C-alpha positions as CSV (number, residue, x, y, z in Angstrom):
1,M,0.0,-0.3,0.2
2,A,2.7,2.5,1.0
3,E,4.1,1.7,-2.3
4,R,0.9,2.3,-4.2
5,E,0.6,5.8,-2.6
6,H,4.3,6.8,-3.2
7,E,3.7,6.0,-7.0
8,D,0.2,7.8,-6.9
9,R,2.0,10.3,-5.4
10,R,5.0,10.8,-7.8
11,A,2.2,11.0,-10.6
12,E,0.5,13.4,-9.0
13,L,3.7,15.8,-8.8
14,L,4.9,15.1,-12.3
15,G,1.2,15.4,-13.5
16,G,1.2,19.2,-11.6
17,A,5.0,20.0,-12.7
18,A,3.5,19.6,-16.6
19,T,1.1,21.8,-16.3
20,G,2.1,24.2,-13.7
21,D,-0.1,24.0,-10.9
22,L,2.4,23.1,-8.1
23,D,2.7,25.5,-5.0
24,A,5.7,26.2,-3.1
25,A,5.5,23.3,-1.1
26,E,5.2,20.9,-4.1
27,Q,7.0,22.2,-5.9
28,A,10.0,21.7,-3.1
29,E,8.9,18.1,-3.3
30,L,9.3,17.4,-6.9
31,E,12.6,19.1,-6.2
32,A,13.6,16.6,-4.0
33,L,11.7,14.1,-5.9
34,L,14.2,14.8,-9.0
35,A,16.9,14.6,-6.8
36,E,16.5,10.7,-5.1
37,D,15.2,9.5,-8.7
38,P,17.1,10.2,-11.5
39,S,14.7,8.8,-13.8
40,A,11.9,11.4,-13.0
41,A,13.0,13.9,-14.5
42,A,13.1,11.9,-17.9
43,E,9.5,11.2,-17.1
44,L,9.1,14.8,-16.9
45,E,10.3,15.5,-20.0
46,D,7.7,12.7,-21.6
47,L,4.7,13.8,-19.6
48,R,5.6,17.4,-20.2
49,A,5.2,16.5,-24.6
50,V,1.8,14.2,-23.6
51,V,0.6,17.4,-22.1
52,A,1.8,20.0,-24.6
53,A,-0.3,17.0,-27.2
54,L,-3.5,18.0,-25.2
55,P,-6.5,20.6,-26.0
56,P,-5.3,23.8,-24.1
57,R,-7.2,24.5,-20.8
58,G,-10.6,26.2,-21.6
59,S,-11.1,24.2,-24.9
60,G,-13.5,22.1,-23.9
61,W,-12.8,21.4,-20.7
62,Q,-14.6,22.7,-17.9
63,E,-15.4,22.7,-13.6
64,P,-18.3,21.0,-12.6
65,V,-20.6,23.4,-11.7
66,P,-22.5,22.3,-8.2
67,S,-26.3,21.8,-8.8
68,P,-28.8,24.3,-7.4
69,R,-29.8,23.1,-4.2
70,R,-33.5,21.9,-4.0
71,P,-36.1,23.3,-2.1
72,D,-36.8,21.7,1.3
73,P,-40.0,20.8,1.4
74,T,-40.6,21.2,4.9
75,G,-39.7,25.1,4.4
76,A,-37.2,24.8,6.6
77,D,-33.8,27.1,6.3
78,A,-31.2,24.4,4.2
79,T,-28.3,26.9,4.6
80,G,-26.5,24.8,7.3
81,A,-24.4,22.4,6.3
82,R,-25.5,21.6,2.6
83,A,-24.0,25.1,2.3
84,A,-21.0,23.5,2.9
85,V,-20.9,20.9,0.7
86,D,-22.0,23.4,-2.1
87,E,-18.6,25.4,-0.8
88,P,-16.0,25.7,-3.6
89,A,-12.7,23.6,-2.3
90,T,-10.0,26.2,-1.8
91,D,-7.1,23.7,-1.9
92,D,-4.9,23.8,-4.4
93,L,-4.2,20.1,-4.9
94,A,-7.8,19.3,-4.3
95,R,-9.0,21.7,-7.1
96,R,-6.3,19.7,-9.4
97,R,-7.8,16.7,-9.0
98,R,-11.4,17.7,-9.5
99,S,-10.2,19.7,-12.7
100,P,-10.6,17.1,-15.9
101,W,-7.6,18.7,-17.8
102,A,-5.2,17.9,-14.9
103,V,-6.9,14.4,-14.3
104,A,-5.7,13.4,-17.8
105,A,-2.6,15.3,-16.8
106,A,-1.9,12.9,-14.1
107,A,-3.0,9.8,-16.2
108,A,-0.4,10.3,-18.9
109,A,2.2,10.4,-15.7
110,L,0.9,7.7,-14.5
111,V,1.3,5.6,-18.0
112,V,4.9,7.4,-18.3
113,V,5.7,5.9,-14.3
114,G,4.5,2.9,-15.7
115,A,5.9,2.3,-19.0
116,G,9.0,0.1,-17.2
117,L,6.6,-2.7,-16.4
118,G,7.0,-4.5,-19.8
119,A,5.6,-3.8,-22.9
120,G,3.8,-7.3,-22.4
121,L,1.8,-6.1,-20.0
122,A,-0.7,-5.0,-22.7
123,S,-0.8,-8.4,-24.0
124,G,-2.4,-9.5,-20.9
125,G,-0.1,-9.7,-18.6
126,E,2.6,-12.3,-20.6
127,G,5.4,-10.5,-20.2
128,P,7.9,-8.6,-22.8
129,P,8.4,-10.5,-26.2
130,E,11.4,-12.3,-27.0
131,G,13.3,-12.7,-30.3
132,P,16.6,-12.5,-31.8
133,P,18.2,-9.0,-31.4
134,G,16.5,-6.0,-32.4
135,T,12.7,-7.5,-31.9
136,L,10.4,-4.6,-31.0
137,G,9.5,-4.5,-27.6
138,A,12.5,-7.6,-26.7
139,L,14.6,-7.2,-23.3
140,E,18.1,-7.5,-24.7
141,Q,21.3,-8.4,-22.6
142,V,24.6,-6.9,-23.3
143,A,28.0,-7.4,-22.4
144,V,29.7,-5.3,-20.2
145,V,33.2,-4.1,-20.9
146,G,35.7,-1.8,-18.4
147,E,33.9,-2.0,-15.2
148,P,36.0,-0.1,-12.0
149,A,37.0,-2.3,-10.0
150,G,34.0,-2.8,-6.7
151,V,31.3,-1.7,-9.7
152,D,28.8,-4.1,-10.7
153,A,26.5,-3.4,-13.7
154,D,24.1,-5.2,-15.9
155,L,23.0,-3.5,-19.3
156,A,19.8,-3.9,-21.7
157,V,18.9,-2.4,-24.6
158,V,14.9,-2.5,-25.8
159,A,14.3,-1.7,-29.7
160,H,11.1,0.6,-29.8
161,T,9.9,2.4,-33.2
162,W,11.0,5.5,-31.7
163,G,14.2,4.8,-30.4
164,T,16.6,2.4,-27.7
165,E,15.8,1.7,-24.2
166,T,18.6,1.5,-22.1
167,V,18.0,-0.6,-19.1
168,L,20.6,0.2,-16.2
169,D,21.4,-1.3,-13.4
170,V,24.6,-0.5,-11.9
171,A,25.8,-0.7,-8.0
172,G,29.4,0.8,-6.6
173,L,29.7,4.2,-8.3
174,P,31.3,6.8,-6.3
175,V,28.2,8.7,-5.0
176,G,27.3,11.8,-6.2
177,G,29.1,11.5,-9.4
178,A,27.1,12.6,-12.7
179,Y,27.4,10.4,-15.4
180,R,26.0,9.7,-19.1
181,V,24.6,7.3,-21.5
182,V,25.6,7.5,-25.0
183,L,24.7,5.3,-28.0
184,V,26.9,5.2,-30.8
185,G,26.3,4.4,-34.3
186,E,27.9,2.7,-36.4
187,D,28.6,5.8,-38.7
188,G,30.2,6.6,-35.1
189,A,27.2,9.5,-34.9
190,E,26.3,9.7,-30.9
191,A,22.7,10.1,-29.3
192,G,22.6,10.7,-25.8
193,S,20.3,8.3,-23.5
194,G,20.3,10.4,-20.4
195,S,22.0,10.2,-17.0
196,F,22.2,9.7,-13.4
197,L,23.9,9.8,-10.4
198,G,26.1,7.6,-8.4
199,S,24.2,6.2,-5.5
200,E,24.7,4.2,-2.0
201,E,21.9,1.9,-3.5
202,P,21.9,0.0,-6.6
203,V,20.7,2.7,-9.2
204,E,18.0,0.9,-11.3
205,C,17.0,3.2,-14.5
206,R,15.6,3.2,-18.0
207,L,16.8,5.9,-20.3
208,N,16.1,6.7,-24.1
209,A,17.5,7.4,-27.1
210,A,16.0,8.9,-30.2
211,L,18.6,6.2,-32.7
212,L,16.4,3.1,-33.5
213,R,18.1,-0.2,-32.4
214,E,19.5,-1.6,-35.9
215,D,21.8,1.5,-36.4
216,V,23.4,0.9,-32.7
217,D,27.0,-0.3,-32.3
218,R,28.0,0.4,-29.3
219,L,26.7,1.7,-25.8
220,V,29.3,4.0,-23.3
221,V,29.2,5.3,-19.5
222,L,30.8,8.4,-19.7
223,D,31.9,10.5,-16.1
224,A,30.9,14.3,-15.6
225,A,34.9,14.7,-17.5
226,D,33.4,12.4,-20.2
227,A,36.1,9.9,-19.8
228,V,35.0,6.5,-20.5
229,V,33.4,4.8,-17.4
230,M,32.3,1.2,-19.2
231,T,31.0,-0.1,-22.4
232,A,29.0,-2.6,-24.0
233,D,29.0,-3.7,-27.7
234,L,26.1,-4.6,-29.3
235,P,25.0,-7.3,-31.9
236,P,24.6,-6.5,-35.8
237,V,20.6,-6.5,-36.2
């Protein structure tokens, strides 16, 4: 239950950030989330693109209007508790939860947050597809070369119609160190796939690059000084 509440709150914060509806306290909470979870920044960027495609505020979206109170058949004054029910909520978060536009944004956030659960969920929960390198949606493990002493890393890629996803699981990198993942094409062209920070806990994240799997030759992890930390050669597709 606590994990579900965390994911719901995460989606609320990302949805509110994408729509510009966070107050100061929630903005601080968002910044803490982004610092704690580097993958949230990429999700927020994707979510903003989703929100940009939604109808503008006021274009077909309408806030619910309280229905008028019916006369009390007894003739008694009905301004007490019933009037309190008709009072609009003043809390910003409560208003966002009631706004259909913001609900759509939060729903999009949940889609973004849940994207890492696997492409097979849409086909009855059978798990991601399997197949040779380049199979759309299939998790393809790749061999890591050159990890520093004390570093344990697992890398995989997933082919998509829009590019290539990197699935990274690494432990032992210096805490707070900044790293970025780059995909290198057969022609030497590079495509950035996102960045992450070293942590005391194992880092598990999914990063995306606008380079099709069949065009990817190598995966490289670089440190803040652009020195190569580890690499992985990908089989041809």
